[in-house]
C-alpha positions, 0 to 999 in steps of 0.5 A: 088333368087327372080327370079320373081323380076329379071329385066333381060329378059334373058332365063334361062339355062334349068334344066334337069328333071333328078336328076342332073342339066345340067352342062351348068347352072354352066359352061356357063357365068354368066347371069349377070357379073356386074351392075354399077349405074350412078352418079345420081343413076337413071340408071344401066349399066348391062353386061349380057350374054346368056351363051356365048354372052355378051350384055351391057344394060342401064336401067332406075332404076325401069323402062325399057331399055334405050339402049343396044349394042351387045358385042358378044364374045368380052372379055368385062372386065369392064364398068365405068360411065363417066357422065350420058350419057357416059360409058367407056368400057374396053375390052381385046384381045390376040394379036401379035403386029408387031414391038414388041418383045416377044410372044403374050400378052393380050392387053386392049383397051377402048372405050366410048359409049354414050347411048343417041346418040347410038355412040360408039368411040374407044379412043387413035386411031390414036394417034401419036407414041402411041398404042391404048391400055390402062394401068390400069383402067380409071379415070373419073373427072368432070371438069366445070360440064363436065365428062373428061376421063384420060387414061394411054396409051403407048407412044413410046419415042426413041423406048421404050414404056412409060406409058403416061397420056392422057386427053379425052374430051368426047363431042368432043373426042379430045385427048391430051397427057399430058407431065408430066415427064414420063419415061421408069420406070413410071408404074402409075399415080394419077389425082386429082378431078380438072384434074391435075396429082399430082403423078406418081409411078416408078419401075425399074424392073431390080434393084427392085427399087420403087420410088414415085414422086409428082408434086410440084410448082417447078416440079416433085419431088421424095419423097420416094423410096424403094427396092421392088424386087417382084414388084412395090408398085404403087399408091392406090389413095388419102388419107383421106383428098383427097389431100395426095397420098396413097401408100400400102407398107410394113414397116421394118418388112414387115407388110403391111401399108398404108402410106399418102404422103403430097405434100411436101413429108412428110408422115404418116402411118394409124393406124397399126391395120387397117386390110384391103385387099381392099380400098373404095374411095369417088366417087366425092371427091376421099378421102379414106372412108375405106375398106374391108377385109375377116376375117375368113369367114366374109366379113367386111367393115370398114368406118372411118366415123360413119355415113358412117359405120351406112349406110353400116350396114343398107345395110347388115342388109337387107340381114340377114345371107347372104354375102354382097359385094359392087358393085357400088354406086351413087355419093351421096352414097345413092343408092347402088348396092350390090352382095348378096351371099346366102348359099341356093339360090346363088348369086344375085344383089340388089339395096338398096336405103338408102333414102327410106330404100327399097331393090330391087332384080335386078337379079340372077348371074346364073339364072339356078342355083335353090336352088335345084342345090346348095350343102352345104358348110362348113368351115373346119380346120385341121392340116398339118403334121408339125402342121400348121393349114390349113383352107378351105371349103368342099362342100358336094353333096346335099342329100347324107349322108356325109360318105365314099364319093368320093372326088375331091381336088380342089386347088386354083391358085396363089399360093398367092390367096385363096378360099373364102366362098360363091357360087363357080361355079366349086365346085358346078358343081362337087358336083352336080355329087355326089362328095365332094369337098375340097378347101384348103387354103394351106400355102402361101395363102393370107388373113391369115397374112404375116407369113402364106404367108411366110410359103409357101416360098420354099414349092412349090411342097413340103409342099404346096403340102402335105397340100392338101394330109393332108386334104384328110387324115383328111377327111378320118379319120373322115369317110367323104370321101373314101381315095381310091376314090380321084382325084385332079383338079385345074387351073393355080397353082392349075393345077400344084398342080394337076400334082404334085399330080400325080408325086411328091405326088403319092399314094393319087389320082386316077386321075388328071386334070390340066387346064392351069397348069405349068409343066416345071418350068425352061421354065416357068421362062424363058418365053420371056417377063418375068420381073426380078421382076416376076422371083424373085417372083416365085423363092421365092416360088419355093425355087430355087437360079437360073435357074440352080438350080436342084430343078427346075427339081425335082419340075417340073412334066414334068421332073418326069413323070416316077413316074406317075401311074394315068391317067391325063387330060390336058386342056389349052387355046391356047391364054393363056398368063399367063401360056403358052399353051406349058406348057401343050404340054410339059407335054403331050409329056413327058407323051406319051414318057413315055407310061403313060395315058394322054388326051389333050384338047385344048381350041381354042381362050381361055385365062387363065381366061376361058373368053369365054362361050363355051370353059369354058363349054367344060372345065367343061364338059370334066373334069366331064366326065374324073373324072366320068370315073376314079373315079365314084361318085357311 
């Protein structure tokens, strides 16, 4: 992707002279993780890596480096501009905290970096009765021409942590706790453009009850509440006028609606035909501008204002035939940073100047991935055994005739996630080894309507599983793949699906690789710290009535190892706080006890998201070695 125009002076990962590219070009961390443009559009904050270590650089648009800081292997999750001189950095780490009940958790912390003064300052340090952790994204507001930071932190009241709002002066770092009626159920805040807290979301997880409070002249008033057993609605920002409070909720038919609440509590729903999966707000006025959604394979942006829609259409037009998504924009929305996904060249960042009508390449996401290292991806559809239409993506190994190919089934996580078109480092790495890769959006996946999600309820390990093998049978019927040379590989729920493919749906696969997958459903549901709403969410997909339901054992691969006839590779990060490490340990122990072939790889200091370059690459390298051994591509 226009490598000569890239501004990032990072050495590309080497590509071997052999036909197959090095796995490092796919498995190492991206060379660019994100690009954020400053409010005045003159500077760029870029998180870059050398494959393992992260760096934050501040660059002049069209010029050189202004400042930079080595982040190392710290898990830098995001960066936000606060005025023209300050950046807010959010990092996370896995930790046990003395005095808190439960297992280790992933904690998020914030700091500010003044690039002019080269000063790095942690926020919420040394605050009385508070943890130096943050909840949710930072909110930056300009007050009296100065940027002010609002952060949600944890303040202890009567021994309980409460989601509390803090105001931070970025010049002096003076921090003030805003006592605005928070209690133990508060789970989100909204601050207006003048810096005044105007709304808070509250959720009682035990009762499954959500409520919305709005600040009025007389104080905080509850203006709405609802039974939401699967989790809180939260707050989605401001509405179209920049004053109403916006909530993404469901109506009586469980259809998603956007509802605007006025300060007096009156509400109005946005048009029901507004199909959005993400929202866009003005960076200054904070009002709702529109949103975006993936319709089929097309990423569509919808703006309420005609001129804004035309401006975005002109951005997309500059990259004809490629998938364009918004990354950041200047305060006046005239300079826009976009991520461009090309089927032939991969992903790259670009800067579009709407004033000059010029687009400039900023750099490739994976600088070592050349067009020769990218295999073609096609959209597919097939019928499940019960007639339900399943969509997905099939990556075909570059340069090979699509006939009688070895196949890797790569189910996504969630399970209420989805696979999308565009560059996927994992599937591309597998295809580079000669495999076709199937990524099915099985029932229960999001993005295809509520009825499709609902079709997954109670089908965990059942039809959600056979949706995968139905895809294998469809490809075999077409002659694209060899049904005797199929393995299943996945992470998180996809890791469970891999284990279920070996135990609950035998006879389809030659091997299975589970990365951070579930193996014992009852133990997963009873993980210390799991909320009542979280349990209800998972039980709905699993189709079980409670912890004593015998189906929990019937659907748990660790309880069904006697049915296993294929080799299994287990890979798990030791610091995983989403699916705990013991899920793979339990599976490994059960397989060994039953005399079944198993390998178990531990990723030290790695979390659920494979955030570290070295362990991410090890996962990929070990996965490929395993499938090549048990399902040779040639």
